[in-house]
C-alpha positions in Angstrom: 111.2 -108.1 34.8 109.0 -105.9 32.6 110.1 -105.3 29.1 109.5 -102.2 27.1 108.3 -102.6 23.6 109.5 -100.5 20.8 106.9 -97.8 20.0 107.8 -98.1 16.3 106.9 -101.8 16.3 103.5 -101.0 17.8 102.9 -98.3 15.2 103.8 -100.7 12.4 101.3 -103.2 13.8 98.6 -100.5 14.0 99.3 -99.4 10.4 99.3 -103.0 9.1 95.7 -103.7 10.3 94.0 -101.2 8.1 96.1 -102.2 5.1 95.2 -105.8 5.6 91.6 -105.0 5.8 91.8 -102.8 2.7 93.5 -105.5 0.8 90.9 -108.1 1.8 88.1 -105.7 0.8 89.7 -105.0 -2.6 90.1 -108.7 -3.2 86.5 -109.3 -2.2 85.2 -106.5 -4.5 87.4 -107.2 -7.5 85.1 -109.7 -9.2 82.1 -107.3 -8.8 84.0 -104.4 -10.2 85.1 -106.4 -13.2 81.5 -107.6 -13.8 80.2 -104.0 -13.6 82.9 -102.7 -16.0 82.3 -105.2 -18.7 78.8 -104.0 -19.4 77.1 -107.2 -18.3 75.6 -105.4 -15.3 73.4 -103.2 -17.6 72.0 -106.3 -19.4 71.3 -108.1 -16.1 69.5 -105.0 -14.7 67.5 -104.7 -17.9 66.4 -108.3 -17.8 65.6 -108.0 -14.1 63.4 -104.9 -14.8 61.7 -106.8 -17.6 60.9 -109.7 -15.4 59.5 -107.5 -12.7 57.3 -105.6 -15.2 56.0 -108.9 -16.7 55.1 -110.3 -13.2 53.6 -106.9 -12.1 51.5 -106.6 -15.3 50.1 -110.1 -14.9 49.5 -110.0 -11.2 46.4 -108.9 -9.2 48.0 -105.4 -9.1 48.0 -105.0 -12.9 45.7 -102.0 -12.6 48.5 -100.1 -10.8 51.0 -101.1 -13.5 48.8 -99.7 -16.3 47.9 -96.6 -14.2 51.7 -95.9 -14.0 52.1 -96.1 -17.8 49.2 -93.7 -18.3 50.6 -91.2 -15.8 51.1 -87.8 -17.5 54.3 -86.0 -17.0 55.2 -82.4 -18.0 58.7 -81.3 -18.8 59.8 -77.9 -19.8 58.8 -74.3 -19.0 55.3 -73.6 -17.5 54.3 -71.6 -20.5 54.9 -74.4 -23.0 55.5 -77.8 -21.3 55.9 -81.0 -23.1 53.2 -83.2 -21.5 53.1 -86.9 -22.4 52.3 -90.1 -20.7 55.1 -92.5 -19.8 53.9 -94.8 -22.5 54.7 -92.1 -25.1 
């Protein structure tokens, strides 16, 4: 004999799945959010950038590293731009 399921029960199950996934995702991201909010992320990124620069400057591609630092950029209006290299 076939039974009819309550449509509200099915709706409750359908609503519970996204909530459970959202809770799991929030639990998964919580340590990363806490790490990013403490300011530690900035120091880790700065150290990583420093290491990349040191390796790049002492690699066979060192010429491209120094070319980048000597690249001239201009900021400001065309009539009186501030044109300096990245090093300055």
